[in-house]
TIROMI-348781 format. One line per 3 residues: number of its first residue (from 1); their letters; for each residue x, y, z of C-alpha. Coordinates in steps of 0.02 Angstrom, whole numbers. Layout:
! residues N
NUM) A) X/Y/Z ~ ...
This chain:
! residues 183
1) MDF) -441/-244/732 ~ -503/-422/736 ~ -420/-525/601
4) NSD) -486/-689/531 ~ -315/-768/512 ~ -381/-931/437
7) KYI) -461/-835/293 ~ -306/-726/271 ~ -185/-874/277
10) DWL) -288/-959/142 ~ -279/-798/39 ~ -92/-784/68
13) LKM) -57/-963/15 ~ -167/-953/-141 ~ -146/-774/-200
16) VPY) 18/-702/-137 ~ 188/-752/-208 ~ 270/-741/-37
19) DWK) 377/-877/38 ~ 282/-910/200 ~ 210/-1073/264
22) PTE) 92/-1100/412 ~ 219/-1194/518 ~ 200/-1199/707
25) DNL) 338/-1069/727 ~ 267/-955/592 ~ 92/-964/666
28) KEL) 159/-924/839 ~ 253/-773/770 ~ 99/-719/672
31) NEN) -11/-722/827 ~ 120/-631/931 ~ 138/-496/797
34) LKK) -51/-471/788 ~ -60/-452/978 ~ 82/-325/988
37) EPI) 36/-148/1036 ~ 73/-43/880 ~ 202/94/888
40) FYP) 171/246/779 ~ 277/397/740 ~ 208/566/688
43) LEI) 218/621/507 ~ 269/802/528 ~ 314/854/351
46) VDK) 265/787/181 ~ 367/825/27 ~ 334/669/-79
49) IVI) 185/564/-128 ~ 239/387/-170 ~ 137/275/-284
52) HHA) 146/87/-260 ~ 59/-66/-329 ~ 13/-218/-227
55) EIE) 104/-338/-346 ~ -44/-455/-322 ~ -212/-449/-409
58) SGN) -330/-434/-261 ~ -341/-369/-85 ~ -401/-226/22
61) RDY) -349/-128/175 ~ -390/-269/297 ~ -294/-401/200
64) YAW) -140/-292/184 ~ -151/-239/367 ~ -155/-422/420
67) FHR) -7/-462/306 ~ 96/-311/359 ~ 60/-335/545
70) GIR) 56/-524/559 ~ 185/-581/432 ~ 302/-431/423
73) GWS) 282/-376/604 ~ 240/-194/564 ~ 122/-89/669
76) DVG) -14/-78/536 ~ -41/-74/349 ~ 107/18/273
79) YHF) 11/133/154 ~ -93/286/191 ~ -216/245/52
82) IIG) -265/89/-45 ~ -362/106/-208 ~ -462/-49/-249
85) NGV) -483/-137/-416 ~ -638/-243/-381 ~ -551/-411/-411
88) DHL) -621/-557/-308 ~ -747/-437/-229 ~ -617/-392/-97
91) SID) -622/-209/-146 ~ -730/-96/-250 ~ -653/-36/-412
94) GEI) -590/140/-381 ~ -635/142/-196 ~ -508/233/-88
97) EIG) -480/151/80 ~ -386/240/218 ~ -236/143/280
100) REL) -132/240/404 ~ -194/409/459 ~ -107/556/375
103) NIQ) -30/616/537 ~ 61/448/558 ~ 216/390/465
106) GAH) 185/247/345 ~ 293/95/313 ~ 310/96/126
109) VKN) 483/165/78 ~ 629/115/188 ~ 717/268/261
112) HNN) 588/387/186 ~ 430/357/287 ~ 455/514/391
115) HTV) 416/632/246 ~ 309/534/121 ~ 128/483/95
118) GIC) 103/309/19 ~ -35/263/-103 ~ -56/81/-158
121) LVG) -151/28/-313 ~ -221/-147/-291 ~ -160/-259/-433
124) NMD) 2/-304/-519 ~ 46/-160/-633 ~ 190/-259/-706
127) NHK) 54/-361/-793 ~ -76/-228/-839 ~ -129/-48/-819
130) PTD) -236/8/-672 ~ -423/15/-705 ~ -499/177/-767
133) KQM) -586/198/-599 ~ -422/172/-505 ~ -340/307/-611
136) ESL) -485/427/-586 ~ -478/400/-397 ~ -288/417/-395
139) LNL) -293/583/-487 ~ -430/651/-372 ~ -335/593/-217
142) LKK) -173/671/-278 ~ -260/839/-303 ~ -329/833/-126
145) LFD) -157/789/-56 ~ -79/933/-154 ~ -200/1053/-70
148) RFS) -179/979/103 ~ 12/980/101 ~ 42/1127/-20
151) LSK) 127/1013/-146 ~ 139/1011/-335 ~ 136/870/-460
154) ESI) 327/867/-450 ~ 308/787/-277 ~ 240/626/-355
157) CGH) 359/479/-373 ~ 356/292/-386 ~ 428/175/-256
160) RDF) 562/125/-383 ~ 626/305/-388 ~ 712/290/-218
163) DGV) 893/237/-196 ~ 914/54/-154 ~ 744/-1/-221
166) TKS) 766/-146/-342 ~ 584/-182/-382 ~ 485/-105/-524
169) CPG) 352/-37/-404 ~ 230/39/-449 ~ 248/-75/-600
172) KFI) 300/-58/-781 ~ 125/-2/-833 ~ 130/149/-718
175) DIE) 213/302/-795 ~ 237/436/-663 ~ 269/570/-795
178) EIK) 105/524/-881 ~ 13/540/-715 ~ 91/712/-687
181) GML) 32/762/-861 ~ -147/712/-819 ~ -155/830/-670
């Protein structure tokens, strides 16, 4: 993937509350991370579907892939799916973008990536609810994942539901039990 780092750095500095500055050392590390050959591990079983929010108001698969690879040093975007909200014309409201392939482990819940599928809703759900189109897409995607992996709605959880997670992800306006009730 060919990343436009200047555009993404500008986005990071303006839109993302992340403590990173384009110093000479940081830029060197960024470029080295983006050049690294990714290492992927197979996803052999799936027993949980984990819902996340981006914690920022805009973005898409490419932006998050650049951030996860370049800044965090991961092999690719951490999520299997990203559901857009249409903000800043970076995504289409309700559009589902494929992140990591479903046969590959994600990087979205520390110590649980080997048995989970990660879905990220673009936006900060600590500030507002997802859009109606995001919710419609999420529910449709969940049903397809249930069929593919022979799961039930009890397999759905939020990132915050795992031991050691201190953030509110997928945000205070996401009620996992309410989502289960909609299925």
